[in-house]
N, C-alpha and C positions, 0 to 999 in steps of 0.2 A: 778343846779338841777340834771344835768346828773351825776355829782360827787356824789351828795347825794343819788341818785337812785342806783348807783353802790355800794355804801357803804351798803345800806339797803339789796341789793341782796346778798352781801357777808355775811352779818350777818345772813340772813335767811338760807343761804347754810350751814354755820357753825352749826346753831341750828339743821337743818335737819340731818346733818352728825352725830352730837352728839346723836340725838334721835335714829338714825339707829344703832349706836354702842351699845346703851343701850338695844336694843331689838334684838340683833344678836345672842342670845343664848349663850352668854359668849365668842364669838369669837373676834379675832383681839385685844385682850388685851395684855399688856406688860407682864403679868404673867399668861398666858393661859396654862392650862394643858389639853391635849386631852386624852380621854379614849374611846376605842372601844371594845365592848364585843360581843360574838357570836350571842345571840338572847334573846328574852323575853319570850319564851315558857317555859323555865326552870326557876323556881322562884328564884333559887339561884343567877342567873346572875343579876336579878333585885336587890336583896338584896346587892350583891357585889357592883354594880354600885352606888346605892343610898348611901351606907355607905362611899365609897371612896369620892363621891361628897360632902357629908356633912362634912367629915373631912377636905377636902381640902379647902372648902369654909370658914370654921371656921378659917383656917390659912391665909385667905385673897387671895386665888387663885381664878381665874375664871376657870370654868370647862366646857368643851364641851364633854358631855357624849353621846355616840352613841351606837346603837345596830344594828348589821349587818343582822339580820334575817336569819342567816345561808347562806348568799349570799356572795361569795368570792369577786365578782366585787364591791358590795356595800361597803364591808370593805376596799378594796383598795381605792375607792373613798373617803371614810371617812378619811382615813389617809392622803391622798393627800390634802384634804381640810384643815386638821389640820396643815399641813406643810405650806400651802399658807397663813393661818391666823396667822402664827408666833408662834405656840405652843412652849413652852420652854421644854416640855417633853411629850412623848406620851406613854401611857400604852396600850398594845395590848394583848388581849386574842383571838387567831386566830381561824377563822372558819376552815381554812386549813393552817397548820403551814409551808407548803412548797411553798405556792403560793403568798407570799407577798414580794418576793426578791427585785423587782424593786423599789417599793414604799419605802421599808425600806432603800435601798441604797440612795434614794432621801433624806430621813430624815437624814442619816449620812452625806451626802454632805452639808446639811444645818446646821450641828452641833447640831442636835436635838437628845438627848439621848432617847433611847427606852427601856422600861422595859416590859419583857414578864410576863404576869399575868396568872398563873395557867396552861398555855399551852406553852411549850417551842417552841420558834421560831427557825426553822431548817434552815440549809444551809446558814446562814448569819452571818457576823461579825458586823452587824449594831444593835446588841442588847447589852445593857450594863449589865443588871442584870435580874434575874429570881426570882419571888416570887411565891411559890407554897406550896403544902403539900407533905409529903413523900408518893408518889403514889405507889411505890413498897411496902411500908409499909401498904398501904390500902389493896393491894392484899393479903399480908401476913395475915393481920387481918381477911379477909374473909376466907382464907384457914384454919386458925387456928380455927375459929368459926365452920366451917363444921367438921373439924377433931374432935373437942370436942363434938359437938352435936351428931355425928354419932358413937362416941366411937371408932374411928379408931385406936387410940393408944393402946386400949385394944384388938385389933384384930377383932372387930366386922365387919360384912359385909357378903356377898357382897351387895353393894347398886348400883342401877341404877342411874347414874347422867348424866347431860348434861351441857355443858359450853357455855357461851356467853362472848364476849369481846366488848370493845368500838370501836370507829371509827378508821379505819386504818390510817387516816391522822392526828390523835391526838396522840402525843408522850406519853401522860399520859396513854392512853389505853394499850400501850406496857408495861409500867412499872407495872400497876395494874395486867395485865395478867401474867407477869413473877413472881410476888409475889404469886399469886394464885397457879401456877403450881410448884413453889419451895416447897410449903407445900404439895400439893395433888398428884403430879406426883408419888412419891414413893408408894402411896396406889393404884394407877392405875397399877403400875408395879407388885405389890403383888397380884392383883386381888380382893382387898377389894372394890375398886371402878371400876365399869364397865360402859363404855360409849357405849350404844347400837348403836348410830348413827356413832360411830367411829370418830367423828369430834372433834379434839383437837388442830389442827394446827391453829395458829392465823388467817391466811388468810381465813379459813373456818368458824371461829366462830365470826369474827369481825362484827360489826353492824354500817353501814354507818351513820354518824352524830348522833350516839347514839339514833337512831330512835325507838320509841315504836312500830310503825307500822311495820317496817322492822323486828324487833325482833319477833313480834307476828306471822308474816307470816312464819318465819323460824321455830318457835316452833310448829305451826300448822302442817307443813310438817314433822317435826321430830316425833310428836305424831302419825300421820297417817301412817308413813312409818315404824317406828321402835318399836312401842309400841302396837302391835296387840296381840290378844289372852290373854287379861287380864294382860299383862306385865305393870307394873307401874313404873313411875319415882319417885325416892326417894328424889332427891335434884337437884336444878338448880342453878348453880353458876353464878350469874348475876352481872355485873360490876357497875350498878347504878340503882337508884330507878325507873327512867322512863322506862328503858328497862324491869324492873321487872313488871311494870303495864301491858305491852304487854304479858309477860309470864303468868301472872295471868289470863288475859282474855282468852288466849289460853287454859289453863288448865281448867278453868270453862266451856268453850265451849265443852271441851272433857269429861265433867262429873265428874271432880275432885271436892271434897267438903271440905271446911275448917273444921277442927276438925275431919274429917274421914280419908281421904286418901290424904290429901293435902301435897305436898312435901315442903321441906325446900327451901326458896328463899332468897338469899342474896341481898345486895344493897349498895348504896353509895349516899351521899348528904343530908340525913336526910330531905327530902322534907316533907312538912306538910302532904300530902296524904299518903306518906310512913309511917310516924309516926303513923297515924291512922290505917294503915294496920297492923303495928306491934302490936298495941293494940288489934286488932280484930283477929289476928292469920294468916292473909293472907301473910304477909311477916315475916320472922324470925328475920331479923336484918338489920341494915344499918350502914354505916360508916359515922360518923358525922365529917364534916370538918367545923369548926366554921369560916365562911367567914368574920366575923367581925375582927378576929385576922389577917387573911390574908390581908384584906383591910388596916388595920393599919400598917402592915409591909411594904406594897407597898407604902403607903403615906410617911413613914419614908425614904424609898429608894429615892423617888422623891425629898424630901427635902435635903437629903445628896448629891445627884447628882447635884442639882441646887446650893448648897452651896460649891461645890468643895471638899466635904469630902467623906470618905468611909462609905457606909451603913453597917448595921449589916448583916453579912454573916455567915452561918453555914455549907455550903457545897461548896467545890471548886474542887470536883472530879467526881461527878456523871453525869453531864449534858453536854455531848459532842454533839453539834448540827451539827457535821460534818465539822465545821469551827474552832471551839475552844470550850474549856470547859467553859460554862457560869457560873459565880459565882452566888450562889443562897441562898435564905433563905427558909428552909423547916419548915412548921408548923406541929404540931403533930395531927393526926386523932384519933378518939375515937370510939369504938364499942358501938352501942346502940341496945338493944333488949327489950323485955317486962319488964325485971327487972329494967331497969334504964332509959327508954326513957323519961318518964315524969319528973323524978328527974333532968336529965341533961338539957333537952330542955326547960322546964318551969322554972327550978331553975336558969338557966343562962339568962333568959329573951329572949331567941331566939324565942319561941312561948309562947302564953298564954294558960292556961289550957282550957279556953273557946274555943279557936281556935282548939285545939286538939280534943275536944269533939263534935265540930260542924261538920255538913256534908257539909257546904258551902266551896267553894274554895276561 
């Protein structure tokens, strides 16, 4: 009887352990892929995560998809857990690309390849590849759009403009900003673009965590301090849609009106709300980065790494992370404005026409 009881207990323990494994969120499997993304407040990260997860699961992988809610310690803990559960590859889009060194080194010691996703991992040799968009190209597209719409090539001006940049701890922000100023700095030098605040250095115009609220407070201060006596701002060069929402709120609070004296506002990410704002005239443009394409390229990288082959790479010179030049695949961004926003976003199935015309989030 004792032997029989021991056998029964052992069987129950095996069944219990199997049940736990099935309900563990995809962890501790022999083909586990870990993905950690910055947060869920920006819809594009949700779309990125969902699409990668769907593609990987169709290929038979188990996926542990996590969001760090812009918390560095949380992201470190997520990566550490993925290592402990035997992830075969970890995809990281960093909250702060300089603060993950120890946990990334731990992944390297465990022979787990790491792929940087849309944000370059800095100061580490524990990253294998980088999947991203041409972020300097994003900035160039913004600058060229402003150049064209304000007639700067034709010598028009002067115009009052203000500049915003992304988060100082996101390497992409530096690339976007360099692209913007590559196009527009000559017009500042010629006096066709005037910056009443005098704020053009990256350290002055960067926006921590790409925060809408931080950007709005800075714009409030700029308008109150430098736009007195009926002086008007003609354009605000904004690095992404969410920062643009804060800029728009600040302008509206200061009495600017769409269709009357509303300035040109740029953007990036083609968020649903931004697409609606383009149709209403509140935003002039956004740079569309089709994250479905980026997710597919990243999944292809994962498969190549796990199969011991070389993934498709189209840039081996641009991304020096202070340890080495990380081989990368760059996807191509596209400018959207009122003339093509519906055609491209609805035509590609990125959004439905009903969603663009709805007021619901």
